[in-house]
C-alpha positions, 0 to 999 in steps of 0.5 A, spaced: 315 618 909 311 612 908 305 617 904 311 620 900 313 615 897 307 612 895 304 618 892 311 618 888 309 611 886 303 613 884 305 619 880 310 615 876 303 610 874 300 615 872 305 618 867 306 611 865 299 611 862 298 618 860 304 616 855 309 620 857 317 617 856 321 615 862 328 614 861 332 607 861 334 608 868 327 608 871 325 601 866 332 598 865 334 598 858 334 590 857 335 586 850 328 586 851 326 593 849 331 594 845 328 588 840 323 593 841 325 598 838 328 595 832 321 593 830 318 597 825 325 598 822 328 595 816 332 590 815 338 591 811 338 585 808 332 579 807 334 572 809 329 567 806 330 559 808 328 555 802 325 548 803 319 548 804 319 556 806 319 558 799 318 551 796 311 546 797 315 540 799 309 536 797 310 534 790 318 531 795 313 528 801 310 523 795 317 521 791 320 519 798 313 516 800 313 512 793 321 510 795 318 508 802 314 503 800 307 507 799 309 510 807 308 517 805 307 518 813 314 516 814 315 523 810 316 527 817 320 522 821 325 521 814 326 530 815 327 530 821 332 523 821 335 529 816 336 535 820 338 531 826 344 527 822 346 535 818 347 537 825 351 531 827 356 533 822 356 539 823 358 538 830 363 533 829 367 537 825 365 534 817 361 536 812 356 533 807 352 535 801 345 535 804 341 531 798 347 526 801 345 526 808 338 526 806 340 520 801 342 516 807 337 518 813 332 515 808 336 508 808 336 508 816 329 510 816 327 504 811 331 499 814 328 502 821 321 500 818 323 492 813 324 497 807 329 495 802 332 501 799 339 501 795 345 506 795 343 509 789 336 509 789 336 513 796 341 518 791 336 519 786 331 520 790 332 525 793 336 529 788 331 528 784 325 530 789 329 535 791 330 540 785 322 538 782 319 542 789 315 548 786 313 554 790 308 556 794 303 559 791 303 566 794 311 566 793 312 570 787 308 576 788 310 577 796 317 576 793 317 582 789 314 586 792 319 586 797 324 588 791 320 593 789 319 596 796 327 595 795 329 589 800 335 586 798 334 579 798 338 573 799 336 565 800 340 562 805 340 554 805 342 548 808 342 545 800 348 546 796 350 551 791 348 547 786 343 544 789 340 550 790 341 554 783 337 547 779 331 548 785 330 556 783 332 554 776 325 550 776 321 553 780 322 561 777 325 565 782 332 566 780 329 572 778 328 575 784 333 574 789 339 578 789 345 573 791 344 564 794 348 563 800 349 555 801 352 553 808 356 549 804 361 555 803 361 556 810 361 548 811 357 548 818 349 546 817 344 552 820 343 552 826 350 552 828 352 560 830 357 560 826 353 559 819 349 565 821 354 569 823 358 567 816 352 569 813 351 578 816 359 577 814 358 575 807 352 580 806 357 585 809 351 587 815 352 586 821 346 581 825 341 586 828 341 588 820 339 581 818 332 578 818 332 571 817 324 568 813 323 560 815 318 555 817 322 552 822 323 553 828 330 551 829 331 556 824 328 561 826 331 560 833 337 559 831 338 565 828 335 570 834 339 566 839 345 570 833 343 576 833 339 576 828 331 578 827 326 573 825 318 572 821 317 565 821 312 563 816 307 558 819 307 553 814 302 547 816 305 542 822 310 547 823 312 551 830 315 556 833 321 553 839 317 555 846 323 556 849 327 561 844 326 569 844 320 571 841 320 572 834 318 579 831 314 577 825 309 570 825 304 569 819 300 564 816 304 566 809 310 570 806 306 574 802 302 576 809 310 577 812 311 581 806 305 585 807 308 586 813 314 587 812 313 594 806 309 597 812 317 599 815 321 605 814 
């Protein structure tokens, strides 16, 4: 009896290595298997984060650093503080423009480092630095390739409607996108699940038909937990969140991600 059981298991192993497909009741139709089956299938909509994913923040780092008395090293602290308080705002059932949160947190970081900056100066710094950002060098070619290949491209940002409109005009990105979505219209910042659900409904697609392309691990994690697919653009200093589900595409820049996406059918 034991020999028969051992031979059955051995034969199953041989069939598996020979490439014979086994039914779901043997393999188990797990969520991981479902996600693997989605790979290589073209998402109906590509949603793009904007700041850092498409736009280069190097110029902003310099401007914020100047406002902080030449302390460019405080840029990362300011950016994470801005993200923290955007979440605090949403979690408290409130909404404030991303730029205003950025200005308020700039004042907070300045105060913690014995730097004096007025509210008016902080707002001027953030508005001017956010709206004049250039695109990363490979971004326009990558977007053009995806658009030519038939993908629907939608920007999906925490910035305000007016803010992203001016950003795209300044960076020359307007023509590549079918639609611009701002969380201003739903009143909750990413990565709240409600925001991803709203984005999918807005475009008339199911969550699994959406793919977020972003350079922030927290944004990618939020999308994956909302049932979306995701591509992570591994910009310098950015990392995936290890506790999040596995990301389908990880690429060092947008062009490399686009080169993978155009092979999908």
